[in-house]
N, C-alpha and C positions, 0 to 999 in steps of 0.2 A: 336910675337910667342905665340901660345896657350900653357898655362902651363900644365904640366903633374903632377897629384897628386896621390900618393899611400896612400890608406886608409886601415888600419887594422880593423878587426871587422866590415866590411862594410855591412853585411847581415841583421843587425837588429839594433834597437835602435838608439843611437846617430850616429854610423857609417853610418847607412842607410840614416839618415837625412842629414848628411854631403855629402854623395854621390849624393843625389838628389839636394841639394843646389849647389854643384859644377857643376852638369850636367846643371843646369839652366844658369850657366856662360859659358857653352860649353867647360869646361876643359876636357882634356884627362884624363881618370880615370883608375888606376890600382886598382881593387877591390879585396881585400884579405879576406879570411874567411875559416872556416872549413867545411862548407856545400856547396858542389858543386852545388846541385840542386838550392839552393838559389842564388848562384853566377850566375848561368845560367839565372834564372828568372830576376835578377837585371840587368844583361847585356842587356837582351832583352828589358826590359822596358825603359832603358836609352839610347838605341842605336840611337833613333831619334835625340837626342840633343848632344850626346857625343860619341867619340870613346872610347871603353872600352876594357880592357884586364883583365882577371881574373887569380888569383893565389890561389890555394887551399893548405893551410898549417895551422898548429897550431903554434902560436908564441912561445909556450913553448918548441918546438922542434928545437934546434939550427941548426942541420943538415938540417932539412926541410926548415927552413927560408933561410939559405944560398943557398940551391939548388934552391929554388923557385925564389928568386930574381936574382940569377946569370943566370937563364934560360930565362930571359926576352929577346926578340928579340932586335937587336941593336936600332931599332927606338923607343923602349920603355925604354931604359936604362937611359935616361936623366930625372931624377925625380926632379922636381922643388919644390914640396911640399910633405912633409911626415906628415901624420896624425897618430900619435900613439894613437889609440883609443881602441884597443882590451884590454880587462881586465875582471875581474870577482870578485864576492864576494860570499863566501860560508860560510853559518852558522853564528850563533851568540852565544856567550857564554864566560864565564870567562876563563882566561888562563889555570887554573888548570883542566878545563874540556874540553879543546879544542881538536878538531879533527885534527890530524897532517896531514892527507891527504888534508883537507881543507886548512890548512896553506900552504902546498906545492903548491896547485893549485893557491893560491893568489900570493904568492911570485914568482912562476915560470911565471905566466901570466902577472901580473901587473908590475913586476920589470925586471926580466931576459928577458922576451919576448920583452919588450920595448927596452931593450939594444941590443938584437940580431938584431932586425929590424933596429935600428938606426945604428948599426955597419955595416950592409950590405948596407945601403943607403948613409950615410953621407960622405964617402970618395969621391964619385962622386961629391957631392956638394962642398967639399973643392977644388977638382981639377978644377971645373968650376968657383969657386969664387962667388957662389950665391946659394941661397936655403932658405927654410923656414921649420922648424920643429915645429909642434904643438903637445904638449903632453896633453892628457885629464887626468887630476888629479881628485880631489874631495875635497869638503869641509872637508871630513874626513882626508885629508892630512894636514890640517891646525889645526883641532880641534879633538883631540882624545876623543872617547866616550867609556863608559863601555860596555863590551861584544863584542867590535869590535876592540880590540887592534891590531890584526894581519892585518886586512884589513886596518885600519888607518895607520899602520906602512908601509904597501906596498904603500899607496898613499903619505905618507910623503916622501918616497924614490923617487917617481916621482917628487915631489916638489924640492928635492935636486938635482936630475938629471937634471931638467930643468935649475936650476941655474948653475950647473956645465957645461952643454952644452953651455949656454950663455957665460960663461967665456972662454971656449975652442974654440968656433966656430965663435963668432962675428968678430974676426980678419980676417976671411975668407969670410966675406960678407953674413953669414948665420944668419937669424933671428930665435930666439927661443921664442915661446909663450907657456905659461902654462895656461890652462883653468881649473878652479875648480868649477864644478857644485854642487849645493845643491840637493834638492829633485827633481828628474826627474822621471816622470812616464814612465818607459819602462819595459822590462822583467827582469830588474835588481833584483827587490825584489823576483820575482818568482824563479829566479835561486838561490838567496841567501837562500830562505826558501825551496829549493829542491822540487819545484812544488806544494807547499801548497798554493793554490789560495786564500783561505780565509784569511790566515795570511798575504800574500803579499798585498792583497787589502786594509787591514787596515792601511798600511803605508801611503796611500794617502787619507784617509778619513778626511772629515771636512775642507779641504782647497783646493785651486787650485794649484797643483804642476806645476813645469816646464815641458815642453815637449821637446822631442828630437830636434824638429825644432827650439826651442829657443836657444839651444846650437849650432846648425848648423849655425844659423844667426850670432852668436857671432864669430864662426870660420871664416865665410866669412868676417866679419868686420876686423878681424885680418889680414887675408891673402891679403886683398885688400887695406890695408893701404898704404899710399905713401912710396916710397923707403926709405926715411929718417926717417920713423916712425916705431918703434917696439912696438907692444902691448905685453908687457913682461909677465904680470900676471893678470888674471881676475878671480874673484870669482863671481858666479852668483847664486842668491838665489831666490826662490819663494817669493812673497811679504809677505806671512804669516810666513816666516821662518826667525828667528833672529840669529840662530846659528845651529851647526850641528844637535843637537837633541832638539832644542827649536823651536817648530812650534805652532802657535796659531790657533787652530781648532774651528770651529763653531759647 
């Protein structure tokens, strides 16, 4: 039976790369995002290799998450793989100067949004006695750095939730994988620095960063592992990166 995968944040960056990698495996795809035009373009581009269904919602909106996932037609309700990829980083600065709106956006998206989607999808997995949930965390969830405390805390929460899900759901035949990327060149830094292209580009100067496809390849590795194997936790760094903020640049 062809697996069905639901991917949040599927229209750009790592989520887009995962969608493309899964399409190459001919998986059925439920593509989720906030930008309908991008969802439409992605569905069209992948339709030659995969059956696709799109859902337009913001993971931070609990009612929208519940309504969108419950609206799936019966032949799309059996979700075998959930990729909790949607998330965000906004701003950098010390706690005493922090922007509370930025904090809310990160906590609401990276933590609460992940929970809302998981709560909507996981009961079906429990009922069927199978499934696989992949949470996209970050090296920032393992190593806190200055001026990024709230973002790091939000990703540390993903790490804890991955462990908690594994404790709660393994007994029902559900695999949980936590993937923690290091420096990946996507629109991540551009969003974090609020569209400042010059500042965002400096993040990746002097070394070869990871690509979204590198992370997608790792996700494929995890979800295609034999049934008796769970890839529980993977940290992926660029070869020039030794720690969260330690990068050897030329």
